[in-house]
C-alpha positions as CSV (number, residue, x, y, z in Angstrom):
1,M,-60.8,72.0,-37.8
2,K,-57.2,71.3,-38.8
3,R,-55.1,74.2,-39.8
4,I,-54.3,74.1,-43.6
5,L,-50.9,74.7,-45.1
6,L,-51.4,76.7,-48.3
7,A,-48.3,76.4,-50.6
8,F,-47.6,78.8,-53.5
9,G,-44.6,78.9,-55.8
10,D,-43.1,77.4,-59.0
11,S,-42.0,74.0,-60.1
12,H,-39.8,73.4,-57.1
13,T,-42.8,73.9,-54.8
14,A,-44.9,71.8,-57.1
15,G,-42.4,68.9,-56.9
16,S,-41.7,68.7,-60.6
17,E,-39.8,65.6,-61.8
18,I,-39.5,64.0,-58.3
19,E,-40.7,60.7,-59.7
20,E,-39.8,60.9,-63.4
21,Q,-38.4,63.2,-66.1
22,Y,-40.8,65.8,-67.4
23,Q,-43.3,65.2,-64.6
24,P,-45.1,68.5,-64.1
25,S,-45.9,68.1,-60.4
26,C,-45.8,65.7,-57.5
27,Y,-47.5,67.6,-54.7
28,G,-47.5,64.6,-52.3
29,K,-43.7,64.4,-52.2
30,A,-42.8,68.1,-52.5
31,Y,-41.1,69.8,-49.6
32,S,-44.3,71.6,-48.6
33,S,-46.0,68.2,-48.1
34,H,-43.3,67.1,-45.7
35,I,-43.8,70.3,-43.7
36,A,-47.5,69.8,-43.6
37,R,-47.1,66.2,-42.3
38,H,-44.5,67.2,-39.7
39,Y,-47.0,69.6,-38.1
40,G,-50.1,67.5,-38.7
41,L,-51.7,70.0,-41.1
42,A,-54.1,69.7,-43.9
43,Y,-52.4,70.6,-47.2
44,E,-53.2,72.5,-50.4
45,N,-50.6,73.2,-53.1
46,F,-51.2,75.9,-55.7
47,A,-47.7,75.9,-57.3
48,V,-47.2,75.3,-61.0
49,P,-44.2,74.6,-63.3
50,G,-43.0,77.9,-64.6
51,G,-44.9,79.7,-61.9
52,S,-44.3,83.4,-61.4
53,N,-44.9,86.0,-58.6
54,D,-47.8,87.2,-60.7
55,W,-49.4,83.8,-60.4
56,V,-48.5,83.4,-56.7
57,I,-50.3,86.7,-56.0
58,R,-53.4,85.7,-58.1
59,Q,-53.7,82.3,-56.5
60,F,-53.0,83.7,-53.0
61,M,-55.7,86.4,-53.3
62,I,-58.3,83.9,-54.5
63,R,-57.6,81.3,-51.8
64,I,-57.0,83.7,-48.9
65,H,-60.3,85.5,-49.6
66,K,-62.0,82.2,-49.2
67,A,-60.1,81.4,-46.0
68,I,-61.0,84.8,-44.4
69,I,-64.7,84.5,-45.4
70,K,-65.0,81.0,-44.0
71,N,-62.8,81.8,-41.0
72,E,-60.4,78.9,-41.8
73,S,-57.2,78.4,-39.9
74,V,-54.4,78.5,-42.4
75,F,-50.6,78.7,-42.6
76,V,-49.1,80.4,-45.7
77,L,-45.9,79.1,-47.4
78,C,-44.7,81.2,-50.3
79,N,-41.8,80.4,-52.5
80,F,-41.2,83.6,-54.5
81,C,-40.0,83.2,-58.1
82,E,-37.5,84.6,-60.6
83,P,-38.7,88.2,-61.3
84,S,-38.9,88.1,-65.2
85,R,-41.5,85.4,-65.1
86,T,-45.2,86.0,-65.7
87,Y,-48.2,84.3,-67.1
88,V,-50.2,85.1,-70.3
89,K,-53.9,84.5,-70.3
90,L,-55.9,84.2,-73.6
91,P,-59.4,82.9,-74.0
92,G,-59.4,79.4,-72.5
93,K,-55.7,79.1,-72.2
94,I,-52.9,80.1,-69.8
95,L,-49.2,79.9,-70.4
96,H,-46.7,80.2,-67.5
97,C,-43.8,82.1,-69.1
98,T,-40.1,81.9,-68.2
99,P,-37.2,83.3,-70.3
100,S,-36.6,79.8,-71.6
101,V,-39.8,79.8,-73.6
102,L,-38.3,82.5,-75.8
103,L,-35.8,80.0,-77.1
104,Q,-37.3,79.1,-80.4
105,D,-35.7,75.7,-81.0
106,E,-37.6,72.4,-81.4
107,T,-36.4,70.9,-78.2
108,T,-37.6,73.8,-76.1
109,V,-41.0,73.8,-77.9
110,E,-41.4,70.0,-77.3
111,K,-40.3,70.0,-73.7
112,L,-42.1,73.1,-72.5
113,R,-45.1,72.6,-74.8
114,V,-44.9,76.2,-75.9
115,D,-47.8,77.6,-77.8
116,E,-46.3,80.1,-80.1
117,E,-49.4,82.2,-80.0
118,F,-48.4,83.4,-76.6
119,L,-44.8,84.3,-77.3
120,P,-45.2,87.8,-78.7
121,Y,-47.1,88.8,-75.5
122,Y,-44.4,87.5,-73.2
123,A,-41.6,88.9,-75.4
124,N,-43.2,92.3,-75.2
125,Y,-43.5,92.0,-71.4
126,V,-39.7,91.2,-71.1
127,L,-38.8,94.0,-73.5
128,T,-40.9,96.7,-71.8
129,N,-40.0,95.9,-68.1
130,D,-36.4,96.3,-67.1
131,D,-34.7,94.5,-64.2
132,N,-35.2,97.5,-61.8
133,F,-38.9,97.5,-62.3
134,L,-39.3,93.7,-62.1
135,N,-37.3,93.6,-58.8
136,F,-39.3,96.4,-57.4
137,K,-42.5,94.7,-58.5
138,S,-41.4,91.4,-56.8
139,L,-40.7,93.2,-53.5
140,S,-44.1,94.9,-53.7
141,Q,-45.8,91.6,-54.2
142,I,-44.0,90.1,-51.2
143,L,-45.2,93.1,-49.2
144,I,-48.8,92.6,-50.3
145,V,-48.9,88.9,-49.1
146,Q,-47.1,89.9,-45.9
147,S,-49.5,92.7,-45.1
148,I,-52.6,90.6,-45.6
149,C,-51.2,87.7,-43.5
150,E,-50.3,90.1,-40.7
151,Q,-53.6,92.0,-40.9
152,Y,-55.5,88.8,-40.4
153,N,-53.1,87.2,-38.0
154,I,-52.2,84.4,-40.4
155,P,-48.8,82.7,-39.8
156,Y,-46.6,82.7,-42.9
157,V,-43.1,81.8,-44.1
158,F,-41.4,83.1,-47.2
159,H,-38.4,82.0,-49.1
160,T,-37.1,82.3,-52.7
161,S,-36.7,79.7,-55.4
162,F,-33.4,80.7,-56.9
163,T,-33.0,84.5,-56.8
164,W,-33.0,87.5,-54.5
165,Y,-34.5,90.8,-55.5
166,E,-32.3,93.8,-55.7
167,G,-33.7,96.8,-53.8
168,N,-34.8,98.0,-50.4
169,W,-36.0,95.1,-48.1
170,D,-36.6,97.4,-45.1
171,L,-40.3,96.7,-45.1
172,I,-40.0,93.0,-45.5
173,N,-40.4,91.2,-42.1
174,K,-37.1,89.6,-41.3
175,R,-38.7,87.1,-38.8
176,N,-40.7,85.3,-41.5
177,F,-38.4,85.4,-44.5
178,F,-35.9,82.6,-44.5
179,G,-32.5,84.1,-45.3
180,H,-33.5,87.7,-44.7
181,H,-33.9,86.7,-41.0
182,N,-30.1,86.2,-40.7
183,T,-28.7,89.4,-42.1
184,E,-28.7,93.1,-41.2
185,T,-28.7,94.0,-44.9
186,K,-31.6,96.3,-46.0
187,I,-30.4,96.9,-49.6
188,Y,-29.7,93.8,-51.7
189,D,-27.4,94.2,-54.7
190,R,-26.3,91.3,-56.8
191,L,-22.9,93.0,-57.4
192,R,-22.2,92.9,-53.7
193,S,-21.2,89.7,-51.8
194,N,-24.2,89.3,-49.5
195,N,-24.2,85.5,-50.3
196,A,-28.0,85.4,-49.7
197,Y,-28.5,83.5,-53.0
198,A,-26.0,80.9,-52.3
199,S,-27.0,80.3,-48.7
200,Y,-30.7,80.7,-48.5
201,S,-32.6,80.1,-51.8
202,Y,-33.9,76.7,-52.7
203,W,-31.9,76.4,-55.8
204,G,-28.9,78.3,-54.6
205,K,-28.3,76.0,-51.7
206,A,-28.2,73.0,-54.0
207,L,-26.0,74.7,-56.5
208,H,-23.3,75.9,-54.1
209,D,-23.3,73.2,-51.4
210,E,-20.9,70.3,-52.0
211,N,-23.3,67.8,-50.5
212,W,-26.0,68.6,-53.1
213,K,-24.0,69.5,-56.3
214,P,-23.9,65.9,-57.6
215,L,-27.7,65.8,-57.7
216,I,-27.8,68.6,-60.1
217,K,-25.9,66.5,-62.7
218,Q,-28.6,63.9,-62.7
219,E,-30.6,63.8,-65.9
220,R,-33.6,66.0,-65.5
221,W,-35.5,68.3,-67.8
222,S,-34.8,71.5,-65.9
223,K,-32.4,70.4,-63.2
224,H,-35.1,69.7,-60.7
225,L,-34.1,67.9,-57.5
226,P,-35.3,64.5,-56.1
227,E,-37.3,63.9,-53.0
228,E,-34.1,63.5,-51.0
229,Y,-33.5,67.3,-51.4
230,H,-37.1,68.1,-50.8
231,K,-36.9,66.4,-47.5
232,F,-33.7,68.4,-46.7
233,W,-35.4,71.7,-47.6
234,A,-38.4,70.8,-45.6
235,E,-36.2,70.1,-42.6
236,T,-34.4,73.4,-43.1
237,L,-37.7,75.3,-43.2
238,I,-39.1,73.4,-40.2
239,N,-36.0,74.3,-38.1
240,F,-36.5,78.0,-39.2
241,I,-40.3,77.9,-38.3
242,D,-39.5,76.5,-34.9
243,E,-36.6,78.8,-34.2
244,Q,-38.7,81.8,-35.2
245,G,-41.7,80.6,-33.3
246,I,-43.9,81.2,-36.3
247,L,-46.5,78.5,-35.4
248,D,-48.1,78.4,-32.0
249,T,-47.7,75.1,-30.0
250,A,-51.4,74.3,-30.4
251,T,-50.9,73.9,-34.1
252,K,-49.0,70.6,-33.7
253,S,-51.8,69.0,-31.7
254,E,-54.8,70.1,-33.8
């Protein structure tokens, strides 16, 4: 049985707008698909536009439970998201909430297909959870996924979409977290110049690197990046996976 790459994250991991403007997902061309093909893995992608760490945890727990019960061979790839995001679930409906949905203009409503019924729930979430709590929550969620993967000997790789979480990273495994692997820092603080955001997040690399800045100016709904960048990011993570020895050599020949 082939090992399965399980990808979790937000719109970047989903491959939003790779082919056309407002396209919600393009799993077959997202960077995670290129990683799966490189290693000859089967591939399942659970990322969604506007995805949150809350959604990552939910989908991960459902899928990893199945993998453990069925004794499947899996490889987990998690792209952790901006900490103020969450999802709101009402009967028969789910809205993936980012701060942009609180902008009450017609353009936002049209582009994000915002259902105003959800907005008071998300507004209350943002108002009642400060940055310190949301960062702590994100680091705790990372630790949950890490702990389960390590308990069941499941190879995994983590990275962030466009932010790094303030707080104590001492319990986060440096070997498996792209960016964190390359620093001795234990406490991240956005007021200090640790450069992790610029160097190692998916969006930060594109925003700060002169080779990729022109792509950001192309007309896209939420400044998503084309397949050219997804291939670059896949190669970046593949190099990391190989350098860290995260996958055993047998994986490539399965």
